[in-house]
C-alpha positions as CSV (number, residue, x, y, z in Angstrom):
1,M,98.3,90.5,110.6
2,H,95.8,90.2,107.7
3,V,92.0,90.6,108.3
4,S,89.9,88.5,105.8
5,P,86.2,89.1,105.6
6,H,85.9,85.6,104.1
7,P,88.1,82.6,103.4
8,D,89.9,83.2,100.1
9,D,90.2,87.0,100.6
10,E,93.8,86.5,101.7
11,A,94.4,84.7,98.5
12,I,92.8,87.3,96.2
13,G,93.0,90.7,97.9
14,A,96.8,91.1,98.4
15,P,98.3,87.6,98.4
16,A,101.7,88.6,97.0
17,T,102.2,91.2,99.7
18,L,101.5,88.6,102.4
19,L,103.7,85.9,100.8
20,L,106.5,88.4,100.4
21,L,106.2,89.2,104.1
22,R,106.4,85.5,105.0
23,R,109.4,85.0,102.8
24,A,111.1,87.9,104.5
25,G,110.7,86.2,107.8
26,W,107.6,87.7,109.2
27,E,104.9,85.6,110.8
28,V,101.7,86.3,108.9
29,V,98.4,85.8,110.9
30,N,95.2,85.6,108.9
31,A,92.1,86.5,110.9
32,V,89.0,85.3,109.1
33,V,85.9,87.1,110.2
34,S,83.1,85.0,108.4
35,L,82.7,81.6,106.8
36,G,79.9,82.7,104.5
37,R,76.5,81.1,104.5
38,P,75.9,78.6,107.4
39,A,75.5,75.7,105.1
40,D,79.1,76.4,103.8
41,H,80.8,76.8,107.1
42,D,82.4,73.4,107.4
43,R,83.6,73.4,103.8
44,R,85.0,76.9,104.0
45,R,86.7,76.3,107.3
46,D,88.4,73.2,105.8
47,E,89.5,75.2,102.8
48,A,90.9,78.1,104.9
49,I,92.9,75.5,107.0
50,D,94.3,74.1,103.8
51,A,95.1,77.5,102.4
52,A,96.9,78.6,105.5
53,R,99.0,75.4,105.4
54,R,99.9,76.1,101.8
55,A,100.8,79.7,102.5
56,G,102.6,79.1,105.8
57,F,100.2,81.5,107.6
58,V,98.7,81.3,111.1
59,L,94.9,81.0,110.9
60,V,92.5,82.6,113.4
61,V,88.8,82.0,113.0
62,P,86.1,83.0,115.6
63,H,84.3,80.1,117.4
64,E,81.1,81.5,115.9
65,P,81.8,83.2,112.6
66,F,80.1,86.5,112.0
67,A,77.3,87.0,109.5
68,I,78.4,89.8,107.1
69,S,76.4,89.0,104.0
70,S,74.3,91.6,102.2
71,G,71.1,90.5,103.9
72,D,72.5,90.4,107.4
73,D,72.2,93.2,110.0
74,L,75.6,94.8,109.4
75,A,75.0,97.7,111.8
76,C,74.5,95.2,114.6
77,V,77.4,92.9,113.7
78,E,80.0,95.7,113.2
79,P,80.7,96.3,117.0
80,L,80.9,92.5,117.5
81,V,83.5,92.2,114.8
82,T,85.4,95.1,116.2
83,A,85.4,93.6,119.7
84,W,86.7,90.2,118.3
85,L,89.4,91.9,116.2
86,A,90.5,93.9,119.2
87,R,91.0,90.7,121.2
88,V,93.0,89.1,118.3
89,V,95.2,92.2,118.0
90,A,95.8,92.2,121.7
91,D,96.9,88.6,121.5
92,E,99.0,88.8,118.3
93,E,100.5,92.3,118.8
94,P,101.0,92.9,115.1
95,A,103.6,95.3,113.7
96,L,101.4,95.9,110.6
97,V,97.7,95.3,109.7
98,V,96.5,94.5,106.2
99,S,92.8,94.5,105.3
100,P,90.3,95.5,102.6
101,S,89.6,99.2,102.0
102,P,86.6,100.9,103.6
103,H,85.7,101.8,100.0
104,D,85.7,98.3,98.5
105,A,82.0,98.4,97.5
106,H,81.3,94.9,99.1
107,P,79.2,95.4,102.2
108,G,80.9,92.7,104.2
109,H,84.4,94.0,103.2
110,E,83.5,97.5,104.2
111,V,82.2,96.4,107.6
112,V,85.4,94.5,108.3
113,A,87.5,97.5,107.1
114,R,85.6,99.9,109.4
115,A,86.1,97.5,112.3
116,T,89.8,97.2,111.6
117,R,90.1,101.0,111.4
118,S,88.3,101.3,114.8
119,V,90.6,98.8,116.4
120,I,93.8,100.5,115.2
121,E,92.4,103.9,116.4
122,R,92.1,102.5,119.9
123,M,95.7,101.1,120.1
124,S,98.0,102.8,122.5
125,D,100.6,102.8,119.7
126,P,98.7,102.5,116.4
127,V,100.4,100.4,113.7
128,P,100.4,101.2,110.0
129,W,97.3,100.0,108.1
130,L,97.7,98.8,104.5
131,T,94.5,98.3,102.6
132,W,93.6,96.6,99.3
133,S,90.6,96.8,97.1
134,L,88.9,94.1,95.1
135,W,85.5,95.2,94.1
136,A,86.2,98.9,93.5
137,D,89.3,101.0,92.7
138,L,91.5,101.8,95.6
139,P,91.0,105.6,96.0
140,S,94.5,106.7,96.8
141,P,97.1,103.9,96.5
142,N,100.6,104.8,97.7
143,V,102.4,101.5,97.9
144,Y,103.6,99.6,94.9
145,V,104.3,95.8,95.4
146,P,106.2,94.3,92.5
147,F,106.6,90.5,92.2
148,G,107.5,87.8,89.8
149,D,106.3,84.5,88.4
150,D,107.4,82.5,91.5
151,V,105.2,84.6,93.8
152,L,102.3,84.4,91.4
153,A,102.7,80.6,91.2
154,E,102.6,80.4,95.0
155,A,99.6,82.6,95.2
156,R,97.8,80.4,92.7
157,H,98.7,77.4,94.8
158,V,97.2,79.0,97.9
159,L,94.1,80.1,96.0
160,A,93.6,76.5,94.7
161,A,92.7,75.4,98.2
162,Y,89.4,77.2,97.7
163,R,87.8,74.6,95.4
164,G,84.3,75.5,96.2
165,E,84.8,79.2,95.5
166,L,86.7,78.5,92.3
167,A,83.9,76.3,91.1
168,R,81.6,79.3,91.5
169,N,83.8,81.9,89.8
170,D,87.2,81.9,88.0
171,Y,89.2,83.8,90.5
172,G,92.4,82.3,89.2
173,R,92.1,84.3,86.0
174,L,91.4,87.4,88.1
175,L,94.5,86.9,90.2
176,E,96.8,87.1,87.2
177,A,94.8,89.8,85.4
178,R,94.8,92.2,88.3
179,S,98.5,91.6,88.9
180,I,99.2,92.5,85.3
181,A,96.9,95.6,85.3
182,N,98.5,96.8,88.6
183,A,102.0,96.5,87.2
184,V,101.0,98.7,84.2
185,L,98.7,101.2,86.0
186,G,100.2,101.1,89.5
187,R,103.4,102.9,88.9
188,E,101.7,105.9,87.3
189,R,98.8,106.0,89.8
190,I,101.2,105.8,92.7
191,F,104.3,107.7,91.6
192,G,102.6,110.1,89.1
193,F,101.6,110.0,85.5
194,G,104.6,109.8,83.2
195,S,106.7,108.2,85.9
196,P,109.4,105.8,84.7
197,R,109.2,102.1,85.4
198,R,110.1,101.3,89.0
199,S,110.6,97.6,88.6
200,T,111.1,95.0,85.8
201,A,108.8,92.6,87.7
202,P,105.9,91.6,85.5
203,Y,103.2,91.8,88.2
204,A,102.3,94.1,91.1
205,E,99.8,94.9,93.8
206,M,98.6,98.3,94.9
207,L,98.0,99.2,98.5
208,A,97.0,102.3,100.5
209,D,99.2,102.9,103.5
210,Q,97.5,105.0,106.3
211,R,98.7,106.0,109.7
212,F,96.6,107.1,112.7
213,T,98.7,110.0,114.2
214,G,97.6,112.7,116.6
215,G,94.0,111.6,116.4
216,A,93.8,111.8,112.6
217,W,94.5,109.5,109.6
218,I,97.3,110.6,107.3
219,P,98.8,108.9,104.3
220,G,101.9,106.8,104.8
221,P,105.0,107.3,102.6
222,T,104.7,106.7,98.9
223,R,107.0,103.9,98.1
224,A,107.9,100.6,96.5
225,F,107.2,97.9,99.0
226,D,110.1,96.4,101.0
227,P,108.9,93.2,102.7
228,A,112.0,93.3,105.0
229,D,111.0,96.8,106.2
230,P,107.3,97.0,105.4
231,T,106.5,100.0,107.7
Protein backbone atom coordinates (compact mmCIF):
# COMPACT_ATOMS: atom_id res chain seq x y z
CA MET A 1 0.00 0.00 0.00
CA HIS A 2 1.27 3.44 -0.96
CA VAL A 3 -0.01 6.61 0.71
CA SER A 4 -0.03 9.62 -1.63
CA PRO A 5 -0.56 13.07 -0.17
CA HIS A 6 -1.68 14.21 -3.63
CA PRO A 7 -2.30 12.66 -7.04
CA ASP A 8 1.07 12.35 -8.83
CA ASP A 9 3.07 11.61 -5.64
CA GLU A 10 2.95 7.90 -6.46
CA ALA A 11 4.44 8.81 -9.86
CA ILE A 12 7.24 11.00 -8.45
CA GLY A 13 8.07 9.84 -4.91
CA ALA A 14 9.06 6.19 -5.46
CA PRO A 15 7.39 5.06 -8.69
CA ALA A 16 10.04 2.49 -9.62
CA THR A 17 9.65 0.74 -6.26
CA LEU A 18 5.88 0.48 -6.74
CA LEU A 19 6.16 -0.67 -10.36
CA LEU A 20 8.74 -3.29 -9.44
CA LEU A 21 6.41 -4.59 -6.72
CA ARG A 22 3.55 -4.83 -9.20
CA ARG A 23 5.80 -6.63 -11.69
CA ALA A 24 6.74 -9.10 -8.95
CA GLY A 25 3.08 -9.99 -8.50
CA TRP A 26 2.06 -7.76 -5.61
CA GLU A 27 -1.21 -5.84 -5.67
CA VAL A 28 -0.31 -2.18 -5.21
CA VAL A 29 -2.97 -0.01 -3.57
CA ASN A 30 -2.50 3.75 -3.89
CA ALA A 31 -4.41 5.68 -1.22
CA VAL A 32 -4.65 9.35 -2.24
CA VAL A 33 -5.34 11.69 0.68
CA SER A 34 -5.98 15.02 -1.08
CA LEU A 35 -6.97 16.28 -4.50
CA GLY A 36 -5.39 19.69 -4.01
CA ARG A 37 -7.40 22.87 -4.35
CA PRO A 38 -11.20 22.42 -4.57
CA ALA A 39 -11.28 23.91 -8.08
CA ASP A 40 -8.90 21.17 -9.24
CA HIS A 41 -10.63 18.18 -7.63
CA ASP A 42 -12.40 16.87 -10.74
CA ARG A 43 -9.32 17.19 -12.95
CA ARG A 44 -6.98 15.65 -10.42
CA ARG A 45 -9.36 12.78 -9.66
CA ASP A 46 -9.60 11.99 -13.38
CA GLU A 47 -5.81 12.15 -13.72
CA ALA A 48 -5.35 9.83 -10.72
CA ILE A 49 -7.77 7.31 -12.26
CA ASP A 50 -5.85 7.43 -15.54
CA ALA A 51 -2.51 7.05 -13.74
CA ALA A 52 -3.76 4.05 -11.75
CA ARG A 53 -4.95 2.40 -14.96
CA ARG A 54 -1.57 2.98 -16.60
CA ALA A 55 0.32 1.65 -13.56
CA GLY A 56 -1.96 -1.28 -12.80
CA PHE A 57 -2.58 0.02 -9.27
CA VAL A 58 -5.75 -0.06 -7.18
CA LEU A 59 -6.83 3.52 -6.43
CA VAL A 60 -8.48 4.58 -3.15
CA VAL A 61 -9.65 8.19 -2.69
CA PRO A 62 -11.75 9.51 0.21
CA HIS A 63 -15.28 10.64 -0.61
CA GLU A 64 -14.33 14.09 0.71
CA PRO A 65 -10.60 14.64 0.03
CA PHE A 66 -8.68 16.22 2.88
CA ALA A 67 -7.35 19.79 2.80
CA ILE A 68 -3.60 19.57 3.44
CA SER A 69 -2.26 22.67 1.70
CA SER A 70 0.02 25.12 3.51
CA GLY A 71 -2.83 27.48 4.41
CA ASP A 72 -5.09 24.75 5.79
CA ASP A 73 -5.53 23.80 9.45
CA LEU A 74 -3.08 20.88 9.41
CA ALA A 75 -3.31 20.21 13.15
CA CYS A 76 -7.06 19.75 12.81
CA VAL A 77 -6.91 17.57 9.69
CA GLU A 78 -4.16 15.20 10.86
CA PRO A 79 -6.38 13.05 13.14
CA LEU A 80 -9.01 12.89 10.38
CA VAL A 81 -6.42 11.65 7.89
CA THR A 82 -5.19 9.15 10.49
CA ALA A 83 -8.70 7.77 11.04
CA TRP A 84 -9.32 7.42 7.29
CA LEU A 85 -5.98 5.70 6.71
CA ALA A 86 -6.69 3.33 9.59
CA ARG A 87 -9.90 2.26 7.85
CA VAL A 88 -8.09 1.78 4.53
CA VAL A 89 -5.38 -0.29 6.21
CA ALA A 90 -7.98 -2.41 7.97
CA ASP A 91 -9.71 -3.04 4.64
CA GLU A 92 -6.59 -3.72 2.58
CA GLU A 93 -4.41 -5.52 5.18
CA PRO A 94 -1.13 -4.49 3.51
CA ALA A 95 2.10 -6.43 3.93
CA LEU A 96 4.10 -3.23 3.48
CA VAL A 97 3.34 0.50 3.60
CA VAL A 98 5.17 3.12 1.50
CA SER A 99 4.75 6.86 2.05
CA PRO A 100 6.61 10.15 2.16
CA SER A 101 9.06 10.75 4.99
CA PRO A 102 8.02 12.79 8.05
CA HIS A 103 11.03 14.98 7.16
CA ASP A 104 10.03 15.81 3.58
CA ALA A 105 9.79 19.60 4.16
CA HIS A 106 6.37 19.81 2.46
CA PRO A 107 3.70 20.46 5.12
CA GLY A 108 1.11 18.23 3.49
CA HIS A 109 3.58 15.40 2.96
CA GLU A 110 4.69 15.56 6.57
CA VAL A 111 1.10 15.47 7.87
CA VAL A 112 0.40 12.37 5.79
CA ALA A 113 3.65 10.75 6.94
CA ARG A 114 2.81 11.36 10.60
CA ALA A 115 -0.68 9.95 10.07
CA THR A 116 0.80 6.88 8.38
CA ARG A 117 3.24 6.39 11.24
CA SER A 118 0.41 6.62 13.79
CA VAL A 119 -1.65 4.01 11.94
CA ILE A 120 1.25 1.55 11.81
CA GLU A 121 1.98 2.07 15.51
CA ARG A 122 -1.61 1.03 16.31
CA MET A 123 -1.52 -2.18 14.26
CA SER A 124 -1.59 -5.43 16.22
CA ASP A 125 1.23 -6.67 13.99
CA PRO A 126 2.97 -3.56 12.60
CA VAL A 127 4.17 -3.89 9.01
CA PRO A 128 7.44 -2.44 7.66
CA TRP A 129 7.28 1.21 6.62
CA LEU A 130 9.30 2.40 3.63
CA THR A 131 9.57 6.17 3.20
CA TRP A 132 10.75 8.35 0.35
CA SER A 133 11.63 12.01 0.25
CA LEU A 134 11.04 14.52 -2.54
CA TRP A 135 11.46 18.04 -1.17
CA ALA A 136 14.29 17.33 1.27
CA ASP A 137 17.06 14.76 1.60
CA LEU A 138 16.02 11.48 3.20
CA PRO A 139 17.82 11.55 6.57
CA SER A 140 18.88 7.87 6.85
CA PRO A 141 18.25 5.84 3.69
CA ASN A 142 18.92 2.11 4.02
CA VAL A 143 17.24 0.58 0.95
CA TYR A 144 18.73 0.87 -2.54
CA VAL A 145 16.28 0.25 -5.42
CA PRO A 146 18.11 -0.17 -8.75
CA PHE A 147 16.17 -0.19 -12.02
CA GLY A 148 16.62 0.14 -15.76
CA ASP A 149 15.33 2.03 -18.75
CA ASP A 150 12.20 -0.11 -19.05
CA VAL A 151 11.02 0.83 -15.55
CA LEU A 152 11.87 4.50 -16.10
CA ALA A 153 9.85 4.45 -19.34
CA GLU A 154 6.87 2.95 -17.51
CA ALA A 155 7.18 5.52 -14.71
CA ARG A 156 7.19 8.29 -17.33
CA HIS A 157 4.06 6.79 -18.88
CA VAL A 158 2.30 6.86 -15.51
CA LEU A 159 3.46 10.40 -14.76
CA ALA A 160 2.21 11.57 -18.17
CA ALA A 161 -1.36 11.08 -16.90
CA TYR A 162 -0.89 14.16 -14.73
CA ARG A 163 -1.14 16.65 -17.57
CA GLY A 164 -2.23 19.55 -15.39
CA GLU A 165 0.69 19.16 -12.97
CA LEU A 166 3.19 18.68 -15.79
CA ALA A 167 1.98 21.91 -17.37
CA ARG A 168 2.78 23.65 -14.08
CA ASN A 169 6.24 22.12 -13.53
CA ASP A 170 8.57 19.80 -15.44
CA TYR A 171 8.40 16.76 -13.19
CA GLY A 172 9.40 14.51 -16.08
CA ARG A 173 12.93 15.91 -16.02
CA LEU A 174 12.97 15.58 -12.24
CA LEU A 175 12.01 11.91 -12.46
CA GLU A 176 15.07 11.04 -14.54
CA ALA A 177 17.44 13.43 -12.77
CA ARG A 178 16.62 12.05 -9.30
CA SER A 179 16.97 8.50 -10.56
CA ILE A 180 20.45 9.21 -11.93
CA ALA A 181 21.54 11.07 -8.79
CA ASN A 182 20.27 8.28 -6.55
CA ALA A 183 22.18 5.67 -8.56
CA VAL A 184 25.40 7.63 -8.05
CA LEU A 185 24.92 8.78 -4.45
CA GLY A 186 22.68 6.06 -3.11
CA ARG A 187 25.14 3.21 -2.97
CA GLU A 188 27.55 5.29 -0.88
CA ARG A 189 24.92 6.87 1.35
CA ILE A 190 23.33 3.50 2.02
CA PHE A 191 26.26 1.05 2.02
CA GLY A 192 29.04 3.40 3.18
CA PHE A 193 31.40 5.79 1.48
CA GLY A 194 33.86 4.02 -0.76
CA SER A 195 31.48 1.08 -1.25
CA PRO A 196 31.69 -0.75 -4.58
CA ARG A 197 28.94 -0.57 -7.16
CA ARG A 198 26.02 -2.80 -6.12
CA SER A 199 24.23 -2.82 -9.46
CA THR A 200 24.93 -1.99 -13.09
CA ALA A 201 21.43 -0.51 -13.43
CA PRO A 202 21.61 3.15 -14.52
CA TYR A 203 18.92 4.39 -12.12
CA ALA A 204 17.92 3.97 -8.49
CA GLU A 205 15.60 5.11 -5.74
CA MET A 206 16.54 5.50 -2.08
CA LEU A 207 14.17 4.55 0.74
CA ALA A 208 14.25 4.40 4.51
CA ASP A 209 12.97 1.15 6.01
CA GLN A 210 11.66 1.51 9.57
CA ARG A 211 10.07 -1.10 11.86
CA PHE A 212 7.89 -0.49 14.93
CA THR A 213 9.02 -3.15 17.39
CA GLY A 214 8.59 -3.30 21.15
CA GLY A 215 7.03 0.15 21.23
CA ALA A 216 9.93 1.84 19.41
CA TRP A 217 10.96 2.56 15.83
CA ILE A 218 14.17 0.89 14.67
CA PRO A 219 15.85 0.85 11.24
CA GLY A 220 15.13 -2.11 9.01
CA PRO A 221 17.91 -4.04 7.29
CA THR A 222 20.27 -2.20 4.98
CA ARG A 223 19.90 -3.84 1.59
CA ALA A 224 19.34 -3.73 -2.14
CA PHE A 225 15.61 -3.96 -2.73
CA ASP A 226 14.15 -7.32 -3.71
CA PRO A 227 10.59 -6.77 -5.01
CA ALA A 228 9.83 -10.49 -4.69
CA ASP A 229 10.69 -10.31 -0.97
CA PRO A 230 10.35 -6.62 -0.08
CA THR A 231 10.18 -6.99 3.70
